[in-house]
FIDODO-155869 format. One record per residue (C-alpha): residue in three letters; x, y, z. Coordinates in steps of 0.2 Angstrom, whole numbers, padded with zeros to 4 digits, always signed. Layout:
BEGIN
AlaXYZ...
# end
This chain:
BEGIN
Met+0511+0931+0296Thr+0506+0915+0304Arg+0494+0914+0319Gly+0503+0919+0335Ser+0500+0916+0353Gly+0487+0926+0363Thr+0500+0933+0374Ala+0510+0939+0359Arg+0495+0947+0351Ala+0490+0956+0367Ala+0508+0963+0368Leu+0506+0970+0350Val+0489+0978+0354Ala+0497+0985+0370Ala+0512+0992+0360Ser+0500+1000+0347Leu+0490+1009+0361Ala+0506+1015+0370Leu+0512+1022+0353Ser+0496+1032+0351Ala+0497+1038+0369Thr+0514+1045+0367Gly+0511+1053+0351Ala+0526+1045+0343Leu+0528+1046+0324Ala+0519+1031+0316Thr+0513+1024+0300Asp+0496+1016+0299Gly+0486+1009+0284Ser+0479+0992+0278Val+0483+0976+0269Phe+0469+0972+0257Asp+0463+0960+0244Asp+0466+0969+0228Ala+0453+0959+0218Asn+0454+0970+0202Gly+0473+0972+0203Asn+0473+0991+0201Gly+0483+0994+0217Leu+0469+1004+0225Arg+0457+0999+0239Asp+0441+1000+0230Pro+0423+0998+0238Gly+0420+0980+0242Glu+0439+0975+0243Ala+0441+0966+0260Gly+0455+0969+0272Leu+0466+0954+0276Ala+0468+0950+0294Arg+0484+0943+0303Val+0496+0949+0290Gly+0513+0954+0296Val+0519+0972+0293Ser+0536+0978+0299Asn+0547+0993+0300Gly+0563+0982+0299Val+0563+0979+0318Asp+0545+0978+0325Val+0532+0966+0317Val+0514+0969+0320Glu+0499+0960+0313Thr+0484+0967+0304Gly+0467+0968+0313Ala+0451+0959+0308Asp+0448+0973+0295Gly+0466+0973+0288Ser+0472+0989+0297Tyr+0489+0991+0306Arg+0498+1004+0315Ile+0517+1003+0317Ala+0531+1015+0324Asp+0542+1025+0311Arg+0560+1022+0314Pro+0573+1034+0306Gly+0577+1030+0288Ser+0565+1015+0289Arg+0553+1008+0276Ile+0537+1000+0280Phe+0534+0983+0272Val+0521+0969+0272Ile+0527+0951+0275Lys+0518+0942+0262Pro+0507+0928+0268Arg+0506+0911+0260Asn+0494+0910+0244Trp+0495+0929+0241Ala+0506+0939+0230Ala+0512+0957+0231Pro+0511+0968+0215Ala+0527+0967+0204Asp+0534+0980+0192Ala+0538+0976+0173Ala+0555+0968+0179Gly+0545+0956+0191Leu+0552+0965+0207Pro+0538+0964+0220Arg+0533+0981+0227Phe+0530+0976+0245Tyr+0536+0991+0254Ala+0533+1010+0256Pro+0543+1024+0264Ala+0538+1028+0282Arg+0524+1040+0282Ala+0507+1044+0289Ser+0498+1031+0279Ala+0503+1016+0268Asp+0491+1003+0261Phe+0498+0986+0254Pro+0488+0977+0240Leu+0489+0959+0238Arg+0481+0946+0226Arg+0477+0928+0228Ser+0491+0916+0222Asp+0490+0898+0226Glu+0507+0891+0233Pro+0508+0872+0234Asp+0517+0862+0247Asp+0529+0856+0234Leu+0534+0874+0229Arg+0550+0876+0219Ala+0561+0892+0218Leu+0576+0897+0207Val+0592+0903+0217Leu+0606+0913+0209Ala+0622+0919+0217Asp+0633+0933+0211Pro+0628+0937+0193Gln+0641+0951+0195Pro+0643+0959+0178Ser+0655+0974+0178Ser+0650+0980+0160Pro+0636+0979+0148Ala+0646+0966+0139Glu+0645+0955+0154Val+0626+0958+0156Gly+0625+0951+0138Tyr+0635+0935+0145Leu+0622+0933+0159Asp+0608+0934+0146Arg+0616+0922+0133Gly+0625+0911+0145Leu+0613+0909+0159Val+0595+0916+0157Gly+0594+0910+0139Arg+0598+0893+0144Ile+0585+0894+0159Gly+0571+0901+0148Arg+0554+0905+0154Arg+0550+0895+0170Pro+0531+0896+0175Asp+0534+0880+0185Leu+0544+0890+0198Ala+0536+0901+0211Phe+0549+0914+0212Gly+0568+0918+0210Val+0581+0926+0221Thr+0598+0933+0219Leu+0609+0931+0234Gly+0619+0947+0232Asp+0632+0954+0220Ile+0619+0957+0207Val+0632+0968+0199Tyr+0651+0971+0201Asp+0652+0989+0208Arg+0641+0995+0195Pro+0624+1001+0202Asp+0620+1009+0185Leu+0618+0991+0178Phe+0605+0986+0191Gly+0591+0990+0178Asp+0599+0980+0164Val+0601+0965+0175Asn+0583+0966+0181Ala+0577+0967+0163Val+0587+0951+0159Leu+0581+0941+0174Ala+0563+0947+0170Arg+0564+0935+0155Ile+0562+0920+0166Gly+0545+0926+0170Val+0543+0924+0189Pro+0543+0937+0203Trp+0561+0941+0208His+0568+0945+0225Asn+0585+0952+0229Leu+0597+0955+0243Pro+0613+0965+0243Gly+0631+0958+0241Asn+0647+0968+0245His+0648+0973+0227Asp+0630+0981+0227Leu+0634+0993+0242Ala+0643+1009+0243Leu+0657+1003+0254Gly+0667+1019+0254Thr+0659+1023+0271Pro+0656+1014+0287Asp+0638+1022+0288Glu+0626+1008+0285Ala+0612+1018+0278Ala+0623+1027+0265Ala+0631+1010+0260Ala+0614+1002+0257Ala+0607+1017+0248Pro+0611+1012+0230Phe+0603+0995+0233Glu+0588+1001+0242Ala+0584+1014+0229Val+0580+1000+0217Tyr+0575+0985+0227Gly+0568+0992+0243Pro+0573+0985+0261Ser+0589+0975+0261Thr+0582+0965+0276Tyr+0564+0958+0274Ala+0554+0942+0274Phe+0539+0934+0265His+0530+0917+0267Ala+0529+0906+0251Gly+0522+0888+0251Pro+0528+0879+0267Ala+0542+0891+0271Leu+0546+0908+0279Phe+0560+0916+0268Val+0570+0929+0277Ala+0582+0940+0267Leu+0596+0947+0278Asp+0609+0960+0272Asp+0624+0952+0281Val+0638+0964+0274Arg+0644+0975+0287Pro+0654+0990+0280Leu+0670+0995+0289Gly+0675+1010+0279Gly+0685+1010+0262Pro+0683+0994+0253Arg+0683+0984+0269Tyr+0669+0974+0276Val+0665+0958+0287Gly+0650+0946+0287Gly+0638+0949+0302Leu+0621+0955+0308Arg+0616+0971+0316Gly+0606+0972+0332Asp+0591+0978+0324Gln+0591+0963+0312Phe+0592+0951+0327Glu+0577+0960+0334Phe+0568+0959+0318Leu+0571+0940+0316Gly+0567+0937+0334Asn+0550+0946+0332Leu+0547+0937+0316Leu+0550+0920+0323Arg+0540+0923+0338Asp+0524+0919+0328Thr+0531+0907+0316Pro+0527+0889+0321Val+0541+0877+0322Ser+0533+0866+0309Glu+0536+0879+0296Trp+0552+0879+0286Val+0563+0894+0289Val+0575+0899+0275Leu+0588+0912+0279Met+0595+0920+0263Val+0612+0929+0265His+0627+0934+0254Ile+0642+0931+0265Pro+0642+0913+0271Leu+0641+0909+0290Phe+0656+0897+0288Ser+0674+0902+0285Pro+0679+0900+0266Asp+0697+0900+0271Pro+0703+0883+0278Ser+0713+0893+0291Gly+0696+0897+0299Ala+0698+0916+0297Glu+0683+0926+0304Thr+0674+0931+0288Phe+0657+0931+0297Arg+0658+0936+0315Phe+0658+0921+0326Ala+0648+0930+0339Asp+0635+0935+0327Arg+0634+0917+0321Ser+0632+0911+0339Arg+0618+0923+0342Leu+0609+0918+0326Phe+0610+0900+0330Gly+0603+0904+0347Leu+0588+0912+0340Leu+0585+0897+0329Thr+0586+0885+0344Gly+0572+0872+0344Arg+0569+0873+0326Ser+0573+0857+0315Arg+0567+0864+0298Val+0580+0878+0295Leu+0590+0880+0279Ile+0603+0894+0275Leu+0607+0899+0257Ser+0623+0910+0254Gly+0634+0915+0240His+0649+0926+0238Thr+0663+0913+0237His+0662+0908+0218Tyr+0663+0890+0222Gln+0650+0877+0228Arg+0649+0870+0245His+0637+0861+0257Val+0641+0864+0275Met+0633+0855+0290His+0634+0866+0305Gly+0636+0857+0322Arg+0642+0859+0339Asp+0659+0865+0333Glu+0651+0880+0325Gly+0639+0883+0340Trp+0623+0874+0333Asn+0616+0863+0346Gly+0601+0855+0336Ala+0598+0837+0336Glu+0602+0837+0317Pro+0616+0847+0308Leu+0610+0864+0301His+0612+0864+0282Glu+0620+0879+0274Tyr+0620+0878+0255Asn+0634+0890+0247Val+0627+0891+0230Ala+0639+0892+0215Ala+0640+0909+0206Ala+0630+0913+0190Ser+0645+0922+0184Gly+0656+0907+0188Gly+0674+0913+0188Phe+0670+0931+0186Trp+0666+0929+0168Gly+0684+0924+0164Gly+0693+0912+0154Pro+0693+0908+0135Ala+0677+0911+0126Gly+0665+0896+0121Pro+0657+0893+0105Asp+0643+0906+0109Gly+0656+0920+0114Val+0653+0918+0132Pro+0668+0915+0143Val+0669+0897+0150Ser+0670+0905+0167Thr+0673+0889+0177Met+0675+0892+0196Trp+0691+0890+0205Asp+0684+0873+0212Gly+0681+0867+0195Thr+0662+0870+0196Pro+0654+0877+0180Pro+0643+0892+0181Gly+0625+0889+0184Tyr+0610+0890+0196Ala+0601+0881+0209Val+0583+0875+0212Leu+0576+0874+0229Gly+0561+0862+0231Phe+0550+0856+0245Arg+0541+0839+0245Gly+0533+0833+0261Gly+0545+0836+0275Thr+0560+0836+0264Val+0570+0849+0254Ser+0579+0846+0238Leu+0594+0857+0232Asp+0598+0854+0214Tyr+0612+0862+0204Phe+0611+0865+0185Pro+0627+0869+0176Ala+0620+0882+0164Arg+0629+0877+0148Leu+0628+0858+0151Pro+0614+0845+0150Ala+0605+0845+0167Asp+0611+0827+0171Arg+0629+0832+0168Gln+0634+0833+0186Ile+0651+0825+0186Arg+0668+0830+0178Leu+0680+0816+0177His+0699+0818+0176Ala+0709+0802+0171Pro+0724+0797+0161Glu+0721+0794+0142Ala+0733+0779+0143Val+0742+0769+0156Ala+0755+0755+0155Pro+0750+0737+0159Gly+0752+0732+0177Gln+0754+0750+0183Gly+0747+0753+0200Phe+0742+0768+0210Val+0736+0778+0195Ser+0723+0790+0201Phe+0707+0797+0193Tyr+0696+0811+0200Ala+0678+0814+0200Asn+0671+0832+0203Val+0653+0830+0208Phe+0647+0848+0207Asn+0633+0847+0220Gly+0641+0833+0231His+0644+0832+0249Asp+0646+0819+0263Gly+0628+0814+0260Trp+0632+0807+0243Ala+0638+0790+0239Val+0651+0789+0224Glu+0657+0773+0216Ser+0667+0768+0201Arg+0671+0753+0190Val+0680+0749+0174Asp+0671+0741+0160Gly+0658+0729+0168Arg+0667+0725+0184Ala+0658+0728+0201Trp+0655+0745+0208Asn+0667+0750+0222Pro+0666+0765+0234Val+0677+0780+0230Arg+0685+0791+0244Arg+0681+0810+0245Val+0697+0821+0246Leu+0701+0839+0248Gly+0712+0846+0235Trp+0712+0855+0218Asp+0702+0849+0204Pro+0716+0843+0192Ser+0706+0847+0176Tyr+0703+0864+0182Ala+0721+0866+0188Ala+0727+0861+0170Asp+0715+0874+0162Phe+0722+0887+0174Leu+0740+0883+0170Ala+0737+0882+0151Gln+0734+0901+0152Asp+0752+0903+0156Ala+0758+0893+0141Val+0750+0904+0127Ala+0759+0918+0117Arg+0744+0929+0117Pro+0732+0930+0132Ser+0714+0929+0130Arg+0703+0945+0130Gly+0695+0948+0146Pro+0698+0941+0164Arg+0709+0925+0167Leu+0702+0910+0175Pro+0705+0913+0194Asp+0718+0903+0204Pro+0713+0886+0209Ala+0705+0883+0226Leu+0701+0868+0237Cys+0686+0858+0230Tyr+0675+0851+0243His+0666+0839+0232Leu+0680+0830+0224Trp+0682+0811+0225Arg+0698+0801+0220Gly+0700+0782+0215Met+0713+0771+0208Leu+0713+0762+0191Pro+0715+0743+0193Ala+0732+0737+0189Asp+0727+0721+0181Leu+0719+0727+0166Pro+0724+0719+0149Ala+0730+0730+0135Gly+0717+0738+0125Ser+0702+0750+0126His+0693+0752+0143Val+0680+0763+0150Leu+0680+0771+0167Gly+0663+0774+0175Val+0658+0784+0190Arg+0641+0785+0198Ala+0635+0797+0211Thr+0620+0794+0221Asp+0612+0810+0230Pro+0603+0809+0247Gly+0587+0807+0238Gly+0592+0792+0229Arg+0595+0800+0212Val+0609+0793+0202Phe+0621+0803+0190Gln+0634+0794+0180Ala+0649+0799+0169Glu+0661+0789+0158Gln+0678+0791+0151Pro+0687+0780+0139Phe+0706+0776+0141Glu+0719+0764+0134Val+0730+0751+0142Ala+0745+0752+0130Val+0763+0745+0130Pro+0775+0760+0132
# end
């Protein structure tokens, strides 16, 4: 926890004294420098002052000696809000053990761990295996391509760790542990027991393995907040939104977080409506209340999953965000892509292209100075392969209005996309909203085979929000030509793709 105001600290002290006076159930303990890493507070190991501890609603700071006292709430876990340059102990799978059940006493060991301003973290959405075979796909098709990444501070999965198979949590954890960094998780709808509207019962399978489903930690220049935003409605039904206690927790957390610190909210269900009709998939009232809590902050980023496509959304006044600059939400493409579907590639892993034409992969969040970078890596392609072109193999001489398309996987309105043929001048290309025609062709090809592929099909095409369309010049001479497309991201990095085609007499 960062340094708070004198008024806020005085209020916390008063609350602790009131708690003692009433005899209410409470947990006390300490947060300490576990210098020898044995998990126990040994003689000479100092307490850590001004570290946040929470019960999922209240947030208190440790005193000068590292001690704290906090109310027990029914069914709650007590957890430490890891401060910058410290690390919680992790188990063999790299899962941080930052929490304890509410009880009479709970101590939290931390060890020093330098975190630079230019911290980078790996972000996954929806690995979602439904069988041991699909855990193997995750291993070979994604983690094996990522390899060990000691350059990254941590990883996080934005929900749907599994596909209604909590018995596979351990297998997924073991696979992700091969990346070699601490790994954080939050639940998706497929990680919960949705047969009941009871929140605690629904979250029980997830929390039995990963601890609190809503929590926070500081790392580098940012406060990261994991929010379980799946609200069970009974049966298989659910809606995106936040509970009152989560709003209270976030408000208490932000109270002592300076506006100069980045705040990264991590959720499963996106705050925008994935449906072009504007259906309320995340409760509009909750979004408005959340944006109200964030008022006055310019350094805010939202990370979400769930959709199995990729999209950048800049929230503005139409969505209830009144900041001077739009609020950026990055809806990260799924690690499982199109639900581990489609024909198998050379390695036996299904191509699993997502319904907007994005290949399965992962993101890397980076901080540098006052800016954030959000890079997307198609797991089974070279890192610089960021564009998929769709263009005719041949056109007739003098034929006009022949379209080509460029799917820029991580693109949005902040990107500049241009095209040219051969050595001609570059010209801007217009972003459009539609199906990726290459993906649509792959999808339709499934209907033209005598024997279907083993396993799931590629899903129906959906609108692609990072698709650009241009026209081939009508004045090209007969012969071989090369279409080139270049895409420049907001940071000035340039990605290119080329595709040959012929101008031939019919």
